[in-house]
C-alpha positions as CSV (number, residue, x, y, z in Angstrom):
1,X,119.5,103.5,84.3
2,X,120.1,107.0,85.5
3,X,116.8,108.5,84.2
4,X,115.1,111.1,86.2
5,X,111.6,110.1,87.9
6,X,108.7,110.7,85.3
7,X,107.3,113.9,87.0
8,X,107.6,117.6,86.8
9,X,111.0,119.2,88.0
10,X,109.2,120.9,90.8
11,X,107.8,117.6,92.1
12,X,111.3,116.0,91.9
13,X,112.7,118.8,93.9
14,X,110.0,118.7,96.4
15,X,110.3,115.0,96.8
16,X,114.1,115.2,97.2
17,X,113.7,117.7,100.0
18,X,111.2,115.5,101.8
19,X,113.4,112.4,101.5
20,X,116.6,114.3,102.5
21,X,114.5,115.8,105.6
22,X,112.9,112.5,106.8
23,X,115.6,110.0,105.7
24,X,113.2,107.1,105.4
25,X,115.0,103.7,105.8
26,X,112.0,101.8,104.5
27,X,109.9,103.0,101.5
28,X,106.7,101.5,100.0
29,X,105.9,102.7,96.6
30,X,102.7,101.9,94.8
31,X,103.3,102.2,91.0
32,X,107.0,101.4,90.1
33,X,108.6,103.6,87.6
34,X,112.0,105.4,87.0
35,X,111.7,107.0,90.3
36,X,112.0,103.2,91.8
37,X,115.5,103.2,90.4
38,X,116.4,106.8,90.9
39,X,115.7,107.4,94.6
40,X,117.1,104.2,96.0
41,X,120.5,104.8,94.2
42,X,120.7,108.5,95.2
43,X,120.2,107.9,99.0
44,X,122.3,105.5,101.0
45,X,119.9,105.9,104.0
46,X,117.2,104.0,102.0
47,X,117.8,100.5,103.1
48,X,114.6,99.2,101.4
49,X,112.6,100.6,98.6
50,X,109.6,98.2,97.8
51,X,108.0,99.0,94.7
52,X,104.5,97.4,94.1
53,X,103.7,97.2,90.3
54,X,100.8,95.6,88.3
55,X,102.4,95.4,84.8
56,X,104.4,92.3,84.8
57,X,106.8,93.2,81.8
58,X,107.6,96.6,83.4
59,X,108.2,94.9,86.9
60,X,110.6,92.4,85.2
61,X,112.4,95.2,83.3
62,X,112.9,97.3,86.5
63,X,114.0,94.4,88.5
64,X,116.5,93.7,86.2
65,X,117.9,97.2,86.5
66,X,117.5,97.5,90.1
67,X,120.1,98.4,92.8
68,X,120.4,96.2,95.9
69,X,118.0,98.3,98.2
70,X,115.1,97.9,95.6
71,X,112.6,95.1,95.7
72,X,110.0,95.2,92.9
73,X,106.9,93.0,93.5
74,X,104.3,92.4,90.7
75,X,100.7,92.2,92.2
76,X,97.6,92.2,90.2
77,X,95.2,94.9,90.5
78,X,91.9,92.8,91.1
79,X,90.7,92.3,93.6
80,X,91.8,95.7,94.9
81,X,92.9,94.3,98.3
82,X,95.7,92.3,96.8
83,X,97.2,95.5,95.3
84,X,97.0,97.7,98.5
85,X,98.4,95.1,100.9
86,X,102.1,94.8,100.9
87,X,103.9,91.5,101.4
88,X,103.6,90.5,105.2
89,X,106.8,91.0,107.3
90,X,107.9,94.4,106.0
91,X,105.6,97.0,107.5
92,X,106.0,99.5,109.1
93,X,107.4,101.7,106.5
94,X,108.8,105.2,107.2
95,X,107.3,106.6,104.0
96,X,104.7,105.5,101.6
97,X,104.6,107.0,98.1
98,X,101.3,106.5,96.0
99,X,101.8,106.9,92.4
100,X,100.0,103.9,90.9
101,X,96.6,102.4,90.5
102,X,93.9,102.5,93.2
103,X,95.2,105.6,94.8
104,X,92.3,106.4,97.1
105,X,92.2,102.7,98.3
106,X,96.1,102.9,98.8
107,X,95.7,106.0,100.9
108,X,92.8,104.4,102.8
109,X,95.1,101.4,103.7
110,X,98.2,103.3,104.2
111,X,97.8,104.1,108.1
112,X,98.1,100.4,108.9
113,X,101.4,100.0,107.2
114,X,102.9,103.3,108.0
115,X,105.4,103.8,110.9
116,X,104.1,106.2,113.8
117,X,106.4,109.0,112.6
118,X,106.0,108.2,108.9
119,X,104.6,110.0,106.0
120,X,102.6,109.5,102.8
121,X,103.5,111.4,99.4
122,X,100.7,111.3,96.8
123,X,101.8,112.2,93.3
124,X,99.1,113.7,91.0
125,X,97.6,115.0,94.2
126,X,95.6,117.7,92.4
127,X,93.4,115.4,90.7
128,X,89.7,115.9,91.9
129,X,89.0,112.2,92.6
130,X,91.7,112.2,95.5
131,X,90.3,115.5,97.4
132,X,88.4,113.4,99.9
133,X,91.1,110.8,100.4
134,X,93.4,113.6,101.5
135,X,91.4,114.0,104.8
136,X,92.5,110.5,105.9
137,X,95.5,111.9,107.9
138,X,95.2,114.9,110.4
139,X,97.9,116.8,108.3
140,X,98.1,117.4,104.6
141,X,100.3,119.9,102.9
142,X,100.6,120.5,99.0
143,X,104.4,120.6,98.4
144,X,103.6,121.4,94.6
145,X,100.5,121.8,92.3
146,X,99.4,120.5,89.1
147,X,99.9,122.4,85.9
148,X,97.8,120.5,83.4
149,X,94.1,122.0,83.5
150,X,91.4,119.8,82.0
151,X,88.5,121.2,80.0
152,X,86.8,122.3,83.2
153,X,90.0,124.3,84.3
154,X,90.7,121.7,87.1
155,X,94.3,120.5,87.6
156,X,94.3,116.7,86.6
157,X,98.0,115.8,86.9
158,X,101.0,116.4,88.9
159,X,101.2,118.2,92.2
160,X,102.6,116.4,95.2
161,X,100.9,116.2,98.8
162,X,102.5,115.2,101.9
163,X,100.3,113.6,104.6
164,X,101.0,112.4,108.0
165,X,99.6,111.9,111.5
166,X,100.4,113.3,114.8
167,X,104.1,112.9,115.4
């Protein structure tokens, strides 16, 4: 499979810049997708891309397509703690990408799994329900902004935010 990640072109380009700049060896991704196949194949510096997915059929499909550096793990979404806690023995991660379920809880849990110089990427970061969670880290920078306003004119999807601590 050589499909592009399911996100806006501006988000793909911004994510590529961050990955190329930071060169993470270990990545944790909440919400497996075509990006789970695309990025690990594209960058040799990624030694482990662990994708947490809640949909068993989708996880099986991706695992069947996966490059050697991709590990797809199906974890049920309830209780939430089972979804946000990655399997033991793999942390810390150089980068955590949040693009699945329970995003606020994933952001809140991420500091304990992130390497000291690591960063978190949040996809669909312009959604209103994520605003408060963006303050978990001392630094947050929007790399792109959403382009799909809802009835109230608020951006509800797309947009990519990078969060990190004091490096």
